[in-house]
N, C-alpha and C positions, 0 to 999 in steps of 0.2 A: 796343497793338500797332500796329505799321506798315502804312504804307499798301501795302505790297507784300505781306505777310500776310493782309491784308484781301481783298486782291485775289485769291488763292491760295484763300482757303476762298471767295469769291463763285464762282470759277469750278468749285471741287470742288461747290458747291451746284448750279449750273447742269447740269454734266456729270452728276449723278445723280440730279434731281428726278424723272426719272421712273420710280422703282423702283417696283416692285411687290410680291407675297407672296412671290417664288419667290427664295431665297438661291442658287440656281443660275445666275440670270440673267447675261446677260455686263455688264450694267453694275456690278452690285453686286460682281462678281468683281474688275472692274480697278479698283473701290473699294478691294476688301480688298488685293488687289495694291497700290496706293499707299500704303494705311496701311502695311503691311508694311515698305516702302522709305523712311518717314518722310517722306513728300511732305504727308502729311493729318493735321491734329490737332483737326480740329472736323468733325463731320457734323451737319448740318440736315435735318430732311422736315419735310411741314406738319403730319403727326400720327404715332401711334405705328404706325399701320395701314400707314404707307409705307415702313416698315423692314420688315414683313412681319406675317402674320398667325398664324404658327406660334409659340404663345406658348413650346414650348421652347425653340428657335433665337434668338427676341426676348431672353430673357433670358439667355441665353449670353452675345449681344453685348452689351447694356447692363447687365449686370450684373458679366461678367466680362471678356471680351473688350476692349471700350472702354478700361474703367481700368486694366487690364494694360498698354496700350501710350500709355495718356496720351492717350488721343482724347474729347475732349468731345463728348457727344450733347445736343442740341435737337431736341422734339417742340413744335414752335410751338402749334399749336391745344390740344393736351393739356397743357400749360404743364409739360414736362418738361426738366429741364436738370442733367444729371450733376453740373456744376461747383456748382449750389446746391442741395444736399442737403435742401431742405424737406419739410414734412409731405405735400403732394402727388406726393410720388416713392413714398410709402408704396404708394398706391394704382395705381400703374406695374402690377406684375405682374397685377392684377385686369383693368385694361383689357386687357393682351394676351389675357387668355382670353377678354375678349368680343369681342376682333377675331378671335382664334381660332373661337370659336363663329359670328360673323357667316360665317366664310369658309365652315365647315361647312354652314349653314344655307343658303347659298347654291347651294355643290355640290350639296347634297340635291335642291335646287327646280329646279336645271338637269337634272340626271339625270332626276327626274319629267319633267320637259317632254318631253326626249327620247324617254323610254320611251313616253309618251305618244301622241307624233308618229310613233313606230315602230310602236306597235299599230294607228295608222289607215293604215297603209301609206305612208307619206311619205318619201321618199327624202333621207337626211340626210349621204350621202358629201359630200368635200371636192372631189372629182374625178367625172368621168363614169365611168359604169364601160364597161369594153369591150365595143364594138359595142351602147352606146346613147349617147343625149345626152339633158341634161336640156330638158324641154318650155321653149322663149322665154318661155311665159305663167304658168310655174308650175314654178320651180328643183325642186320637191319630186316632181315626174313624169318618168317617162322616154319618151323616143320614140327608136325604131330607128335607128341609125346606118347609112344605106344603104353606107357604105364599109368598114365592117367587121364587119356582119352576117353577110354571106358568110363571112368567114373562120372567125368561130365557129361556124356550121352546119357547114362542110367540117370543123372539128375533131372535132366532134362523131360525125360521119360515119364519120370516120377512126378513130377509139376504138371505134366499134360494130361496124367491121372486124376489129376484133381488134389494130389498130395501137397499140404503145405509147407512152405521152408523152412518152418521151425520142425516139422515132422522129419523132413528130408536131412536136416543136421543134426538130429537125434538119430538117425539112422545110421548115417554115416559114421557117427562116433562109438555108435555100441560096435558097429561092423571093425572098431580099430583102423579105418581108413584115415590116412594123415592129411589134416588141413593142409591149405594152400603154403602157408607160413610154417608149418613143421615139416613140409616134404621138402622145401629148400633147403631147411636146416639139415634133414637127414641127408640129402646128398653130399653137403660138405663136410658131415662127420665122419671123423677119422676114431675109429674104437681103440687105438694103440694111442692115439693124443688125448682124447677126451674121454676116452670111459664108455659104460654100457650106455645106448641112447636112452633117454629120458623123454616121454610124451609131456610136452608144456602148456601147447594150445590146442583149441579143439575148434569144429565147426560151429558159427554162429547162423544165426537166421538172415541177421544183416548181411554176411558174405555171400550166402548162398543166394539171396536175393540179387547182390551185384550180381554175381557170376551169369545168373538166368534172365538178367536184362541184357547183358553184354555180347553185341553182334560180333565180337572179335570169334567167336564158335560158329558162325556160319560163313567164315571167309573174309569178314569186312575188316580194315583194320580202322580201329576206334583210337582217336586222339583228341589232345585238345580239351578235355574236359573240366580243367581248372586254369587259373591265372593269378598272379599276383600283382594286386592293384596298383605297385608301385615297386621300381628298380631299388628301393633302398627297403623293402619289405619282403618279409619271408614269408608272410600268411599267404594261405592260398585259398581263393573264392572259387566258387562253381559258376561252369559257362552255363546257359540254358542249351538243352538237349539240339535246339535248332540247330546251334552255331558250333557242335561239336565238326570236327574233320573227319568225316568216315568216307576212306576209300575202299569200295567192293573188290569182290574177287582176288584177294591180294595174296591168300596163302588157302591150304587144302581147310575146307571146312569140317568140323566134328560132329556137328548136327545139322541136318536140312532146314531149310527156312520155311517146311511146312510146320515142322516140328518146334523149331523157335517161335513161330508165329503163335501157334498152339498154347505154348508155355505162358507168352506174354497174356493173351486172352482168359488162362485160368488164375493167371497172379489177379489180373484187375477184376474177374468177377466173383473171386472166393471172398466170403463174408463169415465173420466168426457168428455160428447160432448155435441156439439153445439145443443139446443134443439129448436125444432121448436113450441111446447107449454112449459108450465110453469112445468108440471108434467113428469117426465122421461120418455123415449122412452118406448114403448111396449117392442121393442127387444133389448134395450140393456145387452150388455154382451152375445148376441145370436147370432147376426147376422155379418158374415165374408164375404171377399172375397174369393174367393176359388181361384183365381190366388196368390197372396199374401200374405193370411192369416190375412190381416189388418181388422179391424173393417171397417162396412158399417156406414157411419155417417150420421143422419136423417138431411136432409137438407130443407130450403124453398125459393124458387126464389122471385123474387120482385111480381111476377104474383101472388103469392101464391098458387104455384105449389109445392107440398110436396114431398119428392121424398129422396130416398138413394144413396150415393156416395161412392165409394171407399175411405178410410182414406188417403191410400198412394197416389193415384192418385189426390186427392186433397189437400194434403201436397207438395208434391213434382211434380205432372203433368203427362201428358201420357206418358212420356218416362220412368215414373217409374212404371205406371201398368194403362191397361184402367180404365175407371172410373165406368163400371159396373153397372152404377145407373138404377134404376128399380121406377115406380112409388109408392107410401107409399100404397094407397090403392087396388091398384093390388096385391102387396105381401102381404098384410095382407088377401085379399081373398083367396089367392093360399095357403097361411099356414092354413087358417080357413076349407076349403075344405079337404086338405090333412087329418088334424085331423079329421074331421067328416068320410070321408071314410074309416079310418082304424078303429074308433071307432064301426062302424057299420058293418064291416066285423067280428071283434070278438064276437059283440055281437049278431049275427046273427048265425055265424056258430064255435065259439072258436076253434074247434078242426081241422077244416080244415084251417082257417086261420092260426092257430099256424104251421099247416104241409107244408103249401106253404111256410111259414117264415122258417123253418127249411130246406126248401130244397134249398131255396135264400142262407142261411148262410154257410152251412156246406152239401152241395146237395152228395159229392163225400163219406164224412166220413159216412155218415146216411146210405147210401147204402151198404157201406161195413161195417157196423157196426156188422151183425152178421158172417160174415166171418170173422172179424177181431178177435171177442170172442172166436172163436174155435180155430182160430192160436194163441191165445193169450195162449189160456189153452195148447194148445200142446206144445208149446215154453217152460213154466213154468214147465211141465211134462218131457220133454227131458233135459232141464237144472237140475232137480232133480236128472233124471238117471244118467247124465255125473258125478255129484258131488259123487254119488254112487261109478261108475265105478274109478274115480279118488283116491277114498279112497283106492278099492280093488286092484290097481296098484301100489297104495305105499307099501299095505303091502304084496303083490306079491314080489316086489322088495327086499323090507326089509330081507323075508324069504329066498330070493335066487331063487326062482320059476322064476322069469323073470329077464333076462341080462340088464344090463346097457344101451344098447344102443337101446334096444327095448324100456324100459321104457322111456328114455328121446324123443325117437320118438311119444309114446304115448301120453306123457304129451303136446308134442308141440301141436299135432292135437286137444287133450282135452281143452287146454287153447284158441286156435283158435276158436274152435266151440262155447265155453263158450263166447267168447267175442261179437261174432258174435249173439246169441241168445240173450243177454243182450241186446244189441243196439237195437234188434227188440222188445224185449218186451216193452222197454223204449219208443219207437216211437207208437208202438201200445196202452199203455197205456196213453202216449199223445192224442193220436186222439180220444181215447173212453172219455176222460175226457173232450177234448173239446165239443163233442155231448153231454154229460150230462151237462157243464155248459150253452151251448148254449138253452138245453131244458129247465133248469131253469131259465134263462134268459127271454126266450119268455113269460114262465108262469107267470114272474113277471111284464112284458108290457102286456101282456093281462088283469091281473088286474088292471092294472095303466089304461089302456085306454078306458077300460069300463065305468070307473067314468063318461067319459064325450060323452057319449050317446046323450046327450041333452044339448046343451048350444046355447046362443044367438050370443054371443061376446067373442073376446079373452081378458084374462085378464094375469097380469104377474105371478101370482103365477100358474095358468095353463100352460103357456108357461115352467116356469123354472122347473115345475114338471114332463112334459112331454120330453121336448126336451132338449138334449147337446148342438146343436148348428146347424146353419142353413148357408149355403153357396150358393155363387150365382156366375156364370161363365158364359161369351158370346165369341163369336170367336173372336179375336184380330183383330185389322186393319179395321174393316168394316165401321168406319166412323159413318156417319149421317142414313147413307140408311138401316134402320133395317128390311126392309119388308121381312118375310120369316125366318129371322133368331132370333129363339127365345131364351130367355134368361134361363139358367139352374139352377133352383132352386133345393137344394137338403137338405131334411131335416133329421137329424140324433138325433134319438129316444132313450130316455134311455132304457139302457139296450141291444138294439137291431140294433142301430144304423141306415144306410141308407134303408129304403123301397121303393124299385122300384115295 
């Protein structure tokens, strides 16, 4: 072999010596390209594992590809040389399989370690999630990024107010707020080295939705959302949400759980409708037909009559549901007056208004609260006494003081009474818990409604903060003769539901 040829082989060995196990790596592909061009006739690796750990692909190259192209292959430590077909070559396929098994074993161990870390709530991401930074002393913990956290909080507030993800993205882009990808690039930007920073990427509806659905912003560590089907594959498949690794309370939340839940609800309820104006309808995602549950759609006639119409009736016809239509201004005024009335009641005499609402929500339970508390205490005392008697009965039977047939009768009676007492205790505790929960919800509603004792007109943020949904119902089959047949509008407020 000439000196020039030897030099070429040495250069090729140096060029491709860093090959690992994946056959789509750039160095391996450059080597294959040089083989196809006839520039290489010898490939040398430290051992068989440096060619690769996929026994199928390794066999393909050593048994078929290299021989067909007259390329000699040598694995130094394994004593493999395709030019010299010795007996050691017979075990080469088994070595390929062992290398493959080693790669699979390492992959399994790494996945197991990562899953353990994820279940402990350790952050395993390569980049800081938008709104957070990794702790300077522990890269597996997160701390709030004071620069970007207000943006995240604002996004959730806009969503909870009924603003769509596309509109949120547009607002952020128009205001020049950097997207997560651009913010990461900006933090690494060096003006002296890279020149003036130029914005390349923007907020998108998809990424806004991803952030709004991410529980990391309420303090939960959410990981394990994707997996690779095989250790040989780089393709990532989604994991069902029920199987995600979610560890709550691992870091300081940016948004409250209430705001997060409200945003999820608004994203689920939001539907695209034909609007009478360019801006979103004031009651989008709030106003529904009581008869069929379909959204009431804003419409406008050729005579510029603005109204709401049942979506099911509009799509299918009167056979599906009555139109339940109502004038837009009439409806707006009815909601406005109801909010003002309740705000005035809770502002003037909050205790009296709360008491009336308690009577409306759980009148029977409230009247019986004192009696239930006494009965509950008595039932718990009797249950404790039965346990003592049951213990004594067992002791008397074991000592021979109590015959077996009497013992059996006592035990049956005690068990029957204990079961009845436990059922009664559970029912009373449930009723008392309902009263306590209702009282807490009324207090929350009172604090909320008092914020709106004085306002001039309705807006989306107010409506979505105060109201869960609004329904409308009318007597079916009354045709166009509507005199004396008022439509019934029911407003379901946050925490307390309908207030009649």
